[in-house]
KEDO-58047 format. One record per residue (C-alpha): residue number from 1; x, y, z. Coordinates in pm, 1 decimal. Last residue first. Layout:
REM residues N
i_c1_c2_c3
NUM_X_Y_Z
...
//
This chain:
REM residues 639
i_c1_c2_c3
639_-3050.8_-2112.0_-5990.2
638_-3113.0_-1852.2_-5751.2
637_-3423.4_-1994.3_-5579.4
636_-3205.2_-2264.9_-5499.0
635_-2950.1_-2099.3_-5364.0
634_-3174.2_-1913.0_-5132.6
633_-3302.4_-2212.4_-5014.0
632_-3010.2_-2389.3_-4969.0
631_-2900.8_-2108.1_-4762.9
630_-3203.2_-2090.9_-4538.0
629_-3184.3_-2422.7_-4473.7
628_-2762.2_-2386.1_-4379.3
627_-2887.5_-2136.5_-4151.4
626_-3149.0_-2345.0_-3988.1
625_-2938.1_-2627.2_-3924.4
624_-2623.0_-2389.3_-3771.3
623_-2968.7_-2299.4_-3512.8
622_-3027.1_-2643.3_-3449.2
621_-2686.7_-2701.6_-3300.0
620_-2684.5_-2372.8_-3136.7
619_-2998.2_-2468.1_-2932.3
618_-2894.1_-2818.1_-2912.1
617_-2571.3_-2733.1_-2723.8
616_-2748.9_-2448.5_-2484.0
615_-2973.4_-2668.0_-2396.4
614_-2741.5_-3013.0_-2337.2
613_-2550.1_-2717.8_-2092.3
612_-2233.7_-2608.9_-2236.4
611_-1976.6_-2709.9_-1949.9
610_-1964.8_-2510.4_-1695.6
609_-1899.9_-2818.9_-1406.1
608_-1552.3_-2929.2_-1666.9
607_-1613.1_-3144.7_-1881.3
606_-1319.2_-3142.6_-2107.6
605_-1228.4_-3480.8_-1890.3
604_-1512.6_-3679.0_-2008.8
603_-1301.1_-3744.1_-2283.8
602_-1553.4_-3937.1_-2518.0
601_-1596.7_-4246.9_-2645.9
600_-1981.2_-4274.7_-2816.5
599_-2173.0_-4596.2_-2781.9
598_-2047.2_-4622.9_-2393.0
597_-1982.6_-4871.9_-2156.6
596_-1956.5_-4892.0_-1763.4
595_-1835.9_-5176.5_-1610.7
594_-1948.9_-5336.1_-1282.7
593_-1819.7_-5647.1_-1076.2
592_-1997.1_-5833.0_-814.5
591_-1931.0_-6143.0_-968.7
590_-1783.6_-6157.5_-1334.6
589_-1933.1_-5992.5_-1613.3
588_-1861.9_-6178.5_-1954.6
587_-1985.3_-5940.4_-2194.5
586_-2001.3_-6116.6_-2565.8
585_-1641.9_-6015.8_-2731.2
584_-1678.1_-6228.4_-3022.6
583_-1920.1_-6547.5_-2912.7
582_-2188.6_-6507.8_-2813.2
581_-2271.7_-6173.9_-3054.3
580_-2488.4_-5942.7_-3073.7
579_-2434.3_-5682.5_-2818.6
578_-2055.6_-5710.3_-2879.7
577_-1786.3_-5531.3_-2607.9
576_-1481.1_-5313.6_-2672.6
575_-1204.1_-5214.6_-2418.6
574_-1141.3_-4854.0_-2480.5
573_-1095.0_-4805.5_-2097.2
572_-1032.6_-5114.9_-1886.6
571_-1210.3_-5463.3_-1866.6
570_-1131.5_-5749.8_-1612.9
569_-1401.3_-5647.0_-1420.0
568_-1211.0_-5721.9_-1043.7
567_-1061.6_-5332.5_-1104.6
566_-1452.1_-5220.2_-1149.5
565_-1443.9_-5070.5_-1567.5
564_-1461.3_-4778.4_-1700.7
563_-1516.6_-4597.3_-2053.6
562_-1587.7_-4975.6_-2211.3
561_-1703.2_-4909.8_-2557.6
560_-1978.3_-5066.5_-2695.2
559_-2031.2_-5257.3_-3062.0
558_-2321.8_-5392.9_-3239.0
557_-2483.8_-5020.9_-3158.4
556_-2830.0_-5077.1_-2955.3
555_-3124.5_-5003.1_-3065.2
554_-3336.1_-5195.2_-2791.9
553_-3207.0_-5318.6_-2453.9
552_-3234.6_-5690.5_-2375.8
551_-3177.8_-5892.8_-2643.3
550_-2915.4_-5668.3_-2776.8
549_-2666.0_-5725.2_-2420.6
548_-2583.5_-5987.9_-2484.0
547_-2458.1_-6120.0_-2099.9
546_-2203.0_-6359.1_-1956.8
545_-2175.0_-6405.2_-1609.8
544_-1988.3_-6506.3_-1391.5
543_-2069.5_-6615.5_-1075.7
542_-2171.9_-6474.5_-685.4
541_-2435.1_-6220.4_-777.7
540_-2502.1_-5837.6_-768.6
539_-2356.9_-5797.0_-1116.8
538_-2395.4_-5447.1_-1235.1
537_-2406.6_-5311.6_-1628.6
536_-2406.0_-4903.1_-1602.0
535_-2492.9_-4843.2_-1973.9
534_-2435.0_-4477.4_-2077.8
533_-2528.4_-4332.6_-2408.3
532_-2367.9_-4055.3_-2616.6
531_-2558.9_-3777.2_-2722.3
530_-2794.0_-3630.0_-2972.6
529_-3107.8_-3758.7_-2826.3
528_-2996.2_-3809.3_-2480.4
527_-2952.9_-4170.6_-2259.3
526_-2864.3_-4328.0_-1911.7
525_-2929.9_-4702.4_-1869.1
524_-2883.9_-4855.6_-1525.7
523_-2844.1_-5234.6_-1603.5
522_-2912.4_-5519.7_-1303.1
521_-2779.2_-5834.8_-1367.9
520_-2765.8_-6102.8_-1092.1
519_-3130.8_-6258.0_-1032.9
518_-3113.5_-6191.1_-1389.7
517_-3268.7_-5922.7_-1596.5
516_-3359.8_-5617.4_-1379.6
515_-3352.0_-5321.9_-1670.8
514_-3287.9_-4972.9_-1560.1
513_-3414.1_-4633.1_-1722.3
512_-3301.6_-4304.3_-1701.4
511_-3364.4_-4047.6_-1908.1
510_-3075.2_-3762.1_-1979.5
509_-3002.7_-3375.5_-1834.6
508_-2688.3_-3435.9_-1623.7
507_-2622.8_-3803.0_-1662.8
506_-2582.2_-3737.9_-2079.6
505_-2525.7_-3376.4_-2037.1
504_-2166.2_-3531.2_-1905.0
503_-2049.9_-3351.0_-1595.8
502_-2177.7_-3687.3_-1404.8
501_-1899.3_-3861.4_-1607.9
500_-1661.3_-3696.6_-1390.3
499_-1732.8_-3787.4_-1071.3
498_-1751.8_-4139.5_-1192.9
497_-1394.9_-4115.5_-1328.4
496_-1329.3_-3969.7_-951.3
495_-1460.0_-4252.2_-759.2
494_-1281.4_-4514.7_-1019.1
493_-931.7_-4352.0_-900.8
492_-1052.7_-4338.1_-581.3
491_-1115.9_-4693.9_-517.5
490_-879.8_-4815.9_-720.8
489_-795.1_-4870.5_-1041.2
488_-545.8_-4660.2_-1167.6
487_-359.6_-4671.8_-820.0
486_-130.4_-4439.2_-776.0
485_-435.8_-4174.3_-614.6
484_-487.8_-4519.2_-453.9
483_-162.0_-4445.9_-193.6
482_-203.4_-4153.6_-114.0
481_-606.6_-4131.1_-1.3
480_-535.0_-4445.8_217.6
479_-652.7_-4834.6_210.9
478_-316.8_-5031.2_206.7
477_-165.0_-4884.3_541.2
476_-483.0_-4734.9_630.2
475_-600.9_-5190.0_742.7
474_-562.5_-5126.4_1078.5
473_-837.0_-4833.1_1143.3
472_-790.3_-4543.2_1287.4
471_-888.9_-4582.0_1658.8
470_-1118.4_-4297.1_1794.5
469_-981.0_-3947.3_1940.7
468_-645.3_-4002.2_1744.2
467_-333.5_-4139.3_1926.9
466_45.3_-4021.1_1968.7
465_-44.2_-3717.3_1808.2
464_12.8_-3586.9_1466.4
463_-327.5_-3642.8_1288.7
462_-462.6_-3773.7_1019.1
461_-207.4_-3890.3_844.2
460_-316.5_-4267.2_851.8
459_-181.2_-4222.1_1248.7
458_185.9_-4297.2_1096.3
457_247.4_-4346.3_697.1
456_28.1_-4495.9_531.6
455_-176.5_-4214.3_392.5
454_-450.6_-3999.8_425.0
453_-718.5_-4203.1_578.6
452_-1003.3_-4030.1_810.8
451_-977.2_-4074.2_1096.3
450_-1315.2_-4364.9_1276.8
449_-1639.4_-4243.6_1207.8
448_-1879.1_-4571.4_1126.4
447_-1738.4_-4786.2_1384.4
446_-1806.6_-4494.4_1700.3
445_-2172.3_-4553.8_1624.5
444_-2228.0_-4709.2_1978.3
443_-2516.1_-4949.7_2041.4
442_-2886.6_-4890.3_2024.7
441_-3103.4_-4880.3_2315.2
440_-2871.7_-4795.8_2615.7
439_-3056.4_-4715.9_2941.3
438_-2823.0_-4529.2_3174.2
437_-3083.0_-4186.4_3138.9
436_-3051.0_-4189.9_2798.3
435_-2792.3_-4364.1_2580.4
434_-2610.5_-4302.7_2242.9
433_-2275.5_-4317.0_2421.0
432_-2074.7_-4240.5_2165.8
431_-1761.5_-4179.6_2295.2
430_-1615.9_-4596.6_2287.2
429_-1233.0_-4655.3_2364.8
428_-1257.2_-4839.0_2683.1
427_-1540.9_-5110.9_2501.6
426_-1297.5_-5159.1_2215.6
425_-1329.9_-5008.2_1916.6
424_-1371.9_-5249.0_1593.6
423_-1323.8_-4989.3_1278.8
422_-1616.3_-5009.8_1022.0
421_-1429.5_-4981.3_608.9
420_-1285.7_-4692.3_393.1
419_-1381.9_-4778.1_34.8
418_-1184.9_-4475.6_-96.5
417_-1394.0_-4225.4_-170.6
416_-1644.5_-4345.1_91.8
415_-1387.4_-4208.2_333.9
414_-1610.8_-3955.3_414.2
413_-1955.8_-3989.2_334.1
412_-2109.2_-3925.7_-5.0
411_-2417.0_-3781.4_-93.2
410_-2515.9_-3816.8_-526.9
409_-2780.0_-3535.3_-622.2
408_-2967.9_-3548.1_-957.2
407_-3019.5_-3851.1_-1175.6
406_-2839.9_-4196.4_-1086.5
405_-2496.3_-4249.7_-1238.6
404_-2339.6_-4174.5_-889.2
403_-2545.1_-4441.8_-730.6
402_-2477.5_-4758.4_-912.1
401_-2131.3_-4659.7_-1007.0
400_-2011.2_-4613.2_-615.5
399_-2222.3_-4889.9_-555.1
398_-2046.9_-5149.5_-801.9
397_-1686.7_-4956.6_-623.2
396_-1768.9_-5072.4_-334.2
395_-1930.6_-5387.3_-373.8
394_-1605.9_-5628.0_-394.9
393_-1515.2_-5449.5_-19.9
392_-1793.6_-5708.3_104.2
391_-2129.9_-5548.4_133.2
390_-2208.9_-5420.0_509.3
389_-1833.8_-5350.9_593.7
388_-1780.6_-5199.2_205.9
387_-2030.4_-5025.1_219.8
386_-1975.5_-4815.8_548.0
385_-2208.3_-4949.6_830.8
384_-2504.0_-4634.7_991.4
383_-2515.6_-4316.2_1187.8
382_-2235.5_-4102.2_1052.6
381_-2402.9_-4174.2_709.3
380_-2346.3_-4403.6_421.2
379_-2626.4_-4488.6_68.1
378_-2776.0_-4165.9_25.9
377_-2926.9_-4083.1_-342.0
376_-3132.1_-3726.1_-441.7
375_-3385.0_-3642.5_-670.1
374_-3371.5_-3295.3_-798.1
373_-3763.1_-3136.9_-826.8
372_-3945.9_-3041.8_-1192.0
371_-4239.5_-3330.3_-1068.8
370_-4291.0_-3497.5_-708.3
369_-4051.6_-3746.4_-557.6
368_-4242.5_-4050.1_-439.3
367_-4258.3_-4240.2_-774.5
366_-3924.1_-4183.1_-844.7
365_-3827.4_-4343.2_-498.3
364_-3993.3_-4582.6_-512.9
363_-3819.2_-4685.0_-885.5
362_-3494.1_-4659.8_-708.9
361_-3561.0_-4815.2_-394.8
360_-3706.7_-5107.3_-589.9
359_-3516.8_-5164.5_-781.7
358_-3222.2_-5164.8_-519.5
357_-3437.7_-5457.8_-331.7
356_-3469.8_-5637.4_-676.6
355_-3073.6_-5688.4_-704.8
354_-2986.6_-5742.4_-328.0
353_-3256.0_-5998.7_-220.2
352_-3026.1_-6144.4_96.5
351_-2873.3_-5867.8_137.9
350_-3138.6_-5622.5_136.8
349_-3188.7_-5310.1_20.2
348_-3415.5_-5069.0_189.4
347_-3255.5_-4885.5_477.8
346_-2942.7_-4693.8_263.5
345_-3090.8_-4722.0_-63.1
344_-3370.9_-4574.6_44.4
343_-3257.0_-4336.5_269.7
342_-3324.1_-4013.1_50.7
341_-3265.9_-3683.9_229.8
340_-3519.0_-3404.6_172.0
339_-3359.4_-3217.1_-74.6
338_-3451.9_-2857.2_-235.9
337_-3705.1_-2873.1_94.4
336_-3973.5_-2605.9_75.3
335_-4180.5_-2405.8_-187.9
334_-4502.5_-2308.9_-150.5
333_-4706.9_-2128.4_-478.8
332_-4517.6_-2369.6_-658.8
331_-4557.2_-2741.4_-401.7
330_-4364.4_-2830.4_-99.8
329_-4088.0_-3021.6_-127.9
328_-4140.7_-3129.7_208.0
327_-4462.8_-3302.8_130.9
326_-4299.0_-3564.9_-106.2
325_-4194.6_-3723.1_229.4
324_-4576.4_-3791.8_258.5
323_-4518.4_-4148.5_17.1
322_-4321.7_-4256.1_329.7
321_-4614.4_-4242.8_539.0
320_-4676.2_-4268.2_930.4
319_-4270.5_-4223.3_986.0
318_-4117.5_-3996.5_755.6
317_-3732.7_-3988.2_820.6
316_-3684.0_-3636.3_705.6
315_-3350.9_-3493.8_775.5
314_-3364.1_-3190.9_530.1
313_-3200.3_-3006.3_275.8
312_-3220.5_-2582.5_242.1
311_-2974.1_-2423.6_-27.8
310_-2953.4_-2136.3_-40.3
309_-3022.4_-1946.2_-351.6
308_-2694.5_-1675.7_-491.5
307_-2666.3_-1326.1_-398.9
306_-2892.1_-1013.5_-437.5
305_-2871.9_-960.1_-41.8
304_-3282.4_-906.9_1.0
303_-3291.0_-1140.5_-277.3
302_-3109.2_-1399.8_-104.7
301_-3248.6_-1346.3_256.3
300_-3622.2_-1381.0_58.8
299_-3492.2_-1730.8_-51.2
298_-3379.0_-1824.6_325.6
297_-3684.3_-1699.9_500.1
296_-3898.1_-1871.4_210.2
295_-3733.8_-2226.5_275.5
294_-3752.3_-2185.2_685.2
293_-4100.2_-2081.2_685.6
292_-4158.5_-2355.7_414.3
291_-3994.6_-2602.4_646.5
290_-4216.0_-2483.8_929.8
289_-4535.9_-2549.1_719.9
288_-4409.2_-2901.5_649.8
287_-4340.2_-2950.0_1065.7
286_-4683.8_-2786.7_1124.2
285_-4938.5_-3069.5_1151.9
284_-4753.6_-3384.4_1352.5
283_-4487.5_-3593.3_1137.6
282_-4354.2_-3789.9_1441.2
281_-4400.7_-3790.2_1842.7
280_-4799.0_-3871.4_1809.3
279_-4818.6_-4138.0_1545.6
278_-4435.3_-4308.2_1712.6
277_-4577.7_-4657.0_1735.4
276_-4426.0_-4791.7_2057.5
275_-4170.1_-5110.2_2124.1
274_-3997.7_-4972.7_1898.1
273_-3843.9_-4779.5_2151.2
272_-3793.3_-5104.1_2371.1
271_-3518.4_-5251.6_2148.7
270_-3691.9_-5506.0_1939.5
269_-3815.7_-5853.0_2090.5
268_-4169.3_-5764.8_2094.2
267_-4182.9_-5578.4_1763.8
266_-4474.3_-5758.7_1605.4
265_-4770.8_-5554.0_1681.4
264_-4620.5_-5139.7_1805.9
263_-4778.3_-5033.0_2081.4
262_-5010.8_-4729.0_2110.3
261_-4857.0_-4383.8_2167.5
260_-5013.2_-4235.0_2503.8
259_-5183.0_-3902.8_2419.7
258_-4968.8_-3580.4_2423.1
257_-5291.2_-3343.1_2384.7
256_-5084.5_-3112.3_2117.7
255_-4946.9_-3408.8_1946.8
254_-4521.7_-3362.6_1926.4
253_-4341.2_-3075.1_1674.9
252_-4062.0_-3040.8_1540.6
251_-3948.8_-3460.3_1579.2
250_-4015.6_-3430.8_1167.2
249_-3674.9_-3183.3_1113.7
248_-3467.4_-3478.6_1316.2
247_-3102.8_-3259.6_1145.6
246_-3175.9_-2941.3_917.5
245_-2863.6_-2965.1_665.1
244_-2824.9_-2573.6_588.7
243_-2742.2_-2385.7_263.8
242_-2464.3_-2155.7_142.9
241_-2288.8_-2054.8_426.4
240_-2085.2_-1706.8_369.3
239_-2070.8_-1572.6_755.9
238_-2381.8_-1340.7_653.1
237_-2559.4_-1695.5_556.3
236_-2434.5_-1838.1_963.5
235_-2600.4_-1508.0_1132.0
234_-2902.4_-1560.4_906.0
233_-3013.7_-1862.1_977.5
232_-2975.4_-1809.4_1353.3
231_-3144.4_-1530.1_1340.3
230_-3446.0_-1766.2_1189.8
229_-3414.9_-2014.3_1486.9
228_-3467.0_-1731.5_1733.6
227_-3726.1_-1637.4_1574.7
226_-3897.3_-1977.1_1555.8
225_-3821.7_-2033.1_1964.3
224_-4014.2_-1709.4_1958.1
223_-4332.4_-1830.9_1805.5
222_-4355.7_-2104.0_2083.7
221_-4557.2_-2366.4_1933.7
220_-4184.8_-2464.5_1856.7
219_-4120.4_-2554.5_2224.8
218_-3728.6_-2682.1_2213.9
217_-3667.2_-3054.1_2291.7
216_-3418.4_-3087.4_2575.0
215_-3095.4_-3288.0_2497.3
214_-2948.3_-3424.7_2793.0
213_-3179.2_-3601.9_2882.4
212_-3103.7_-3782.3_2523.1
211_-3284.8_-3789.3_2209.7
210_-3707.3_-3711.1_2244.1
209_-3624.0_-3523.5_2509.6
208_-3933.3_-3309.9_2694.2
207_-3939.4_-3197.3_3027.6
206_-4052.5_-3279.6_3278.4
205_-4217.0_-3055.8_3602.0
204_-4059.3_-2932.0_3949.4
203_-3885.8_-2689.1_3787.0
202_-3608.8_-2694.8_4037.0
201_-3629.8_-3083.3_4073.3
200_-3671.4_-3160.2_3686.1
199_-3808.2_-3478.5_3640.9
198_-3723.3_-3645.4_3284.6
197_-3957.0_-3769.6_3018.2
196_-3854.8_-3904.3_2681.1
195_-3877.2_-4237.9_2875.8
194_-3584.1_-4517.8_2832.3
193_-3334.1_-4561.8_2568.7
192_-3189.2_-4314.4_2295.1
191_-3503.2_-4281.9_2107.4
190_-3619.0_-4128.9_2389.1
189_-3994.6_-4302.5_2476.6
188_-4323.9_-4157.1_2530.4
187_-4536.3_-4338.3_2770.5
186_-4731.4_-4031.5_2895.4
185_-4691.0_-3734.7_3186.3
184_-4411.8_-3894.8_3349.4
183_-4466.9_-4014.9_3704.1
182_-4312.8_-3827.1_4043.9
181_-4243.3_-3983.7_4307.2
180_-4476.5_-3983.0_4610.0
179_-4275.9_-3943.6_4937.7
178_-4290.1_-3577.4_4973.3
177_-4651.4_-3590.7_5013.0
176_-4754.6_-3314.3_4818.3
175_-4702.4_-3483.1_4471.6
174_-5008.8_-3625.9_4480.1
173_-5213.9_-3363.6_4304.8
172_-4924.7_-3407.9_3993.9
171_-4960.6_-3747.1_3947.4
170_-4942.6_-3710.6_3580.1
169_-4651.0_-3491.4_3641.3
168_-4643.7_-3185.6_3491.9
167_-4561.9_-3071.5_3132.4
166_-4263.7_-2900.8_2988.9
165_-4177.2_-2859.8_2631.7
164_-3900.4_-2616.4_2625.3
163_-3896.3_-2251.7_2523.7
162_-4203.9_-2197.6_2745.4
161_-4018.4_-2020.4_3060.5
160_-3818.3_-1831.0_2806.8
159_-3977.3_-1512.9_2765.5
158_-3858.1_-1404.7_3059.5
157_-3766.7_-1660.5_3334.3
156_-3950.0_-1962.8_3386.2
155_-3579.0_-2059.1_3608.9
154_-3575.7_-2375.5_3441.3
153_-3650.6_-2157.5_3099.1
152_-3334.1_-1992.3_3174.9
151_-3140.1_-2307.6_3209.3
150_-3287.4_-2398.4_2820.2
149_-3181.0_-2123.0_2676.7
148_-2865.3_-2082.2_2812.0
147_-2786.2_-2402.9_2673.3
146_-2624.3_-2637.5_2913.7
145_-2950.8_-2899.4_2867.3
144_-2801.5_-2862.3_2494.7
143_-3057.3_-2797.8_2282.9
142_-3320.3_-2979.1_2064.4
141_-3544.2_-2965.3_1760.8
140_-3325.5_-2743.4_1580.7
139_-2998.8_-2864.4_1481.4
138_-2852.2_-2734.9_1210.6
137_-2584.0_-2937.2_1003.1
136_-2351.4_-2736.1_771.5
135_-2342.9_-2607.4_445.5
134_-2027.4_-2498.0_238.4
133_-1956.3_-2412.9_-107.0
132_-1688.5_-2450.8_-354.0
131_-1573.9_-2260.8_-618.7
130_-1216.0_-2308.5_-496.6
129_-1133.0_-1896.8_-412.4
128_-1505.4_-1914.1_-214.2
127_-1344.4_-2253.4_-44.6
126_-1046.3_-2088.7_85.5
125_-1268.4_-1768.1_188.4
124_-1481.6_-2035.9_391.6
123_-1237.9_-2180.7_541.9
122_-1064.2_-1874.9_657.5
121_-1418.6_-1756.6_749.4
120_-1404.8_-2055.7_969.7
119_-1019.0_-2006.8_1167.6
118_-1109.8_-1661.4_1207.7
117_-1438.1_-1818.3_1414.0
116_-1197.9_-2061.8_1617.0
115_-1104.4_-2371.0_1628.1
114_-1293.1_-2709.5_1624.8
113_-1241.9_-2830.0_1978.6
112_-1315.0_-2445.8_2042.8
111_-1648.0_-2504.5_1920.7
110_-1751.7_-2209.2_1742.9
109_-2033.6_-2012.1_1890.0
108_-2338.8_-1913.8_1677.4
107_-2596.9_-2210.3_1823.7
106_-2449.6_-2184.0_2157.3
105_-2529.4_-2499.2_2379.2
104_-2649.0_-2781.1_2128.5
103_-2623.4_-3104.1_2182.7
102_-2561.5_-3265.7_1842.7
101_-2242.7_-3162.1_1926.4
100_-2087.8_-3533.4_1954.3
99_-2383.6_-3629.3_2144.3
98_-2229.4_-3550.0_2480.6
97_-2020.7_-3283.9_2290.1
96_-2072.6_-3059.4_2584.3
95_-2116.6_-2818.6_2307.0
94_-2034.5_-2486.0_2097.6
93_-2114.8_-2519.5_1730.8
92_-1918.6_-2770.5_1492.7
91_-2241.0_-2983.1_1410.8
90_-2156.9_-3209.7_1088.7
89_-2005.2_-3047.4_781.4
88_-2157.3_-3061.3_405.6
87_-1935.1_-2940.2_140.5
86_-2062.4_-2857.1_-224.5
85_-1880.7_-2919.0_-514.0
84_-1715.9_-3225.5_-505.8
83_-1515.3_-3298.5_-873.0
82_-1247.2_-3553.5_-678.1
81_-970.6_-3341.6_-719.7
80_-1119.7_-3027.2_-608.1
79_-1252.9_-3135.5_-287.7
78_-912.0_-3310.4_-200.6
77_-776.9_-2980.4_-301.4
76_-961.9_-2849.2_18.8
75_-742.2_-3109.6_234.8
74_-585.4_-2815.3_453.8
73_-925.3_-2668.5_522.3
72_-1110.5_-2927.8_641.4
71_-808.0_-2954.9_931.1
70_-800.3_-2573.1_976.4
69_-1150.9_-2679.4_1101.4
68_-1089.2_-2938.4_1308.4
67_-979.6_-3309.3_1370.2
66_-925.4_-3461.0_1726.2
65_-616.6_-3656.3_1789.4
64_-480.6_-3273.1_1990.7
63_-232.3_-3214.7_1716.0
62_-294.4_-2872.1_1593.6
61_-400.6_-2924.7_1212.1
60_-649.2_-3251.2_1315.8
59_-806.9_-3403.8_993.2
58_-1154.0_-3562.7_894.8
57_-1266.2_-3731.5_1174.5
56_-1351.6_-3509.9_1454.3
55_-1503.5_-3309.4_1151.7
54_-1713.0_-3552.9_1026.9
53_-1778.9_-3442.0_629.8
52_-2005.6_-3516.3_390.0
51_-1918.4_-3464.3_47.5
50_-2249.7_-3340.4_-139.3
49_-2217.8_-3422.5_-476.6
48_-2345.9_-3188.7_-783.6
47_-2614.0_-3189.7_-1069.4
46_-2921.0_-2999.0_-912.2
45_-2702.1_-2770.0_-672.8
44_-2633.0_-2516.6_-855.0
43_-2957.2_-2481.7_-1035.3
42_-2977.5_-2548.4_-1352.6
41_-3192.2_-2921.7_-1319.4
40_-3517.7_-2776.8_-1573.5
39_-3358.9_-2980.2_-1896.9
38_-3500.1_-3266.6_-1795.0
37_-3526.2_-3602.6_-2013.0
36_-3742.1_-3880.2_-1852.7
35_-3708.5_-4098.5_-1537.3
34_-3821.8_-4430.6_-1463.8
33_-3821.6_-4488.4_-1865.1
32_-3983.4_-4789.3_-1913.9
31_-3860.5_-5024.7_-2207.5
30_-4187.1_-5255.2_-2314.8
29_-4136.5_-5238.8_-2670.4
28_-3965.0_-4964.2_-2819.7
27_-4082.9_-4574.1_-2818.4
26_-3989.2_-4354.1_-3099.3
25_-3978.2_-3932.8_-3075.0
24_-3654.1_-3913.5_-3076.1
23_-3582.4_-4094.5_-3413.4
22_-3854.2_-3883.0_-3612.2
21_-3669.8_-3543.6_-3490.7
20_-3359.4_-3682.2_-3608.1
19_-3457.4_-3790.3_-3957.7
18_-3606.4_-3451.5_-4012.1
17_-3281.4_-3350.7_-3929.2
16_-3112.8_-3548.4_-4196.5
15_-3330.8_-3496.5_-4463.3
14_-3307.7_-3142.9_-4466.5
13_-2902.5_-3172.3_-4397.3
12_-2945.7_-3419.1_-4739.9
11_-3135.5_-3098.2_-4924.6
10_-2867.5_-2848.4_-4823.2
9_-2589.4_-3076.2_-4939.5
8_-2787.5_-3117.3_-5256.8
7_-2815.8_-2743.4_-5304.8
6_-2429.6_-2682.7_-5226.6
5_-2323.2_-2939.7_-5522.3
4_-2555.1_-2744.6_-5719.4
3_-2447.9_-2418.0_-5605.7
2_-2101.3_-2501.0_-5673.0
1_-1793.3_-2542.5_-5419.6
//
């Protein structure tokens, strides 16, 4: 190559570099960036999927009809295949199982239903071999009434005297008359129905239970209780647990003066619990300080043990003001939860206003979350309807594309990847008590907890027992993992391809923009300078829509490639659509379908969890250009 040619090439690179830098600073029209480019989300949890396992229903290894730890171990490759990195297991501690494990009898023992501590240690070992991390449910607000702490507290033994919230009867002075019935200290109600207070005849006081009367509330105003929780955390971190999801965090404290709660307005026909405005039993001062205490303890543990940082997730349905959820994150001097679970897509989306409520839920969360924190998205839980039953089976892939194209962490409830549906549970099959003092507040939640559907054989491959602990959905012959793996357009493979897409730098670090363009069409745009752009175009409506994308989104290429289309979309990978022509291959989107488009169709299978990051790629790229410029400069001098 001649010096003059090299000099001309270097000038060309110089002009191109200047143009590239200028291009990234251009803004167009009224397009709003909801979530800007970030280079700070490189923590091991920050761009991952958390997969929620309900252990009773995942896989039964010993044929007693109940899922167990060995069953989870047997299916670890399922997570690997889907690109899952974090597995979250609901309670596995020793428990009477009145509330399916959320009534803990012993916080450092595995319940025999699920196996042994040896089984747990094997699970951790096998997960480590596959690069998977485990977080477990921890229930700090209350224990089981069979917990040794509570039994000793009844007797006022030693330090356990004030481990729980005890109060005298409102008519304490009249109880010398044995015909007088003790009255609760105030009007507080249990979430499960009836009074939140139960009289203990031995101690002759009421104890508080915001859930069942078999789940007495711990007294977090007692420093000894704090020490117990920290000891429990260290025990499980020593076992290799990567973090905790803390249950019912907003209820840790109650009003220190035990004032009556005011009546709610406009909820006369709601279940009794909602007849009061729970301003004295939710979100009291002390909750955030306790979350910060837990985070500091976990961070100090990681430093002390010279190991990876642990993850703190919190269930925080904020009662007083949803914007106050931001305080769960803490601040730069007092770090809080990395993940206060975001339920806006779960509870704020309305079927009669689907598109607008989805848009509001997404934008609202970005108003709540402080800068430099990681978003998270939840659409199914063990307490709520499955997506397919709530919105229809055709919407499974639409919502999969939506939530997995958003920045941050996706939380997947087991079975969502195959579009599992609610199951009908006959009255004589109900396992979930969900009541207090015999006054049922809300119906059984068993419908969303049916066993995982692995294949089309007997009992869906969940168990070889004659019957499982809950009925298996009769549709398992067609909705199961094994069958869907064979079908390229299935929910399973759609989920897997979206999981692979999340590994790209665009989805890990890129801008988020949304376009609410009609009553039916909603678009998510993810972009990153120097990388491919992705558009997730969803039709929430009931008619086919034609979308001319260039009239909505600026600076698009004339032609876009299909990365992925839902089964009902009629689009498949490598199809193209025009962004400018209404006659030559414009985007025709069928009802309740979704298409993922890109300006540069790459093989996302090549992106592994440890792929080059945005900053690594760009720094190398710019370094190369600088070297070329320097060469050109010296060549020019030589001339």
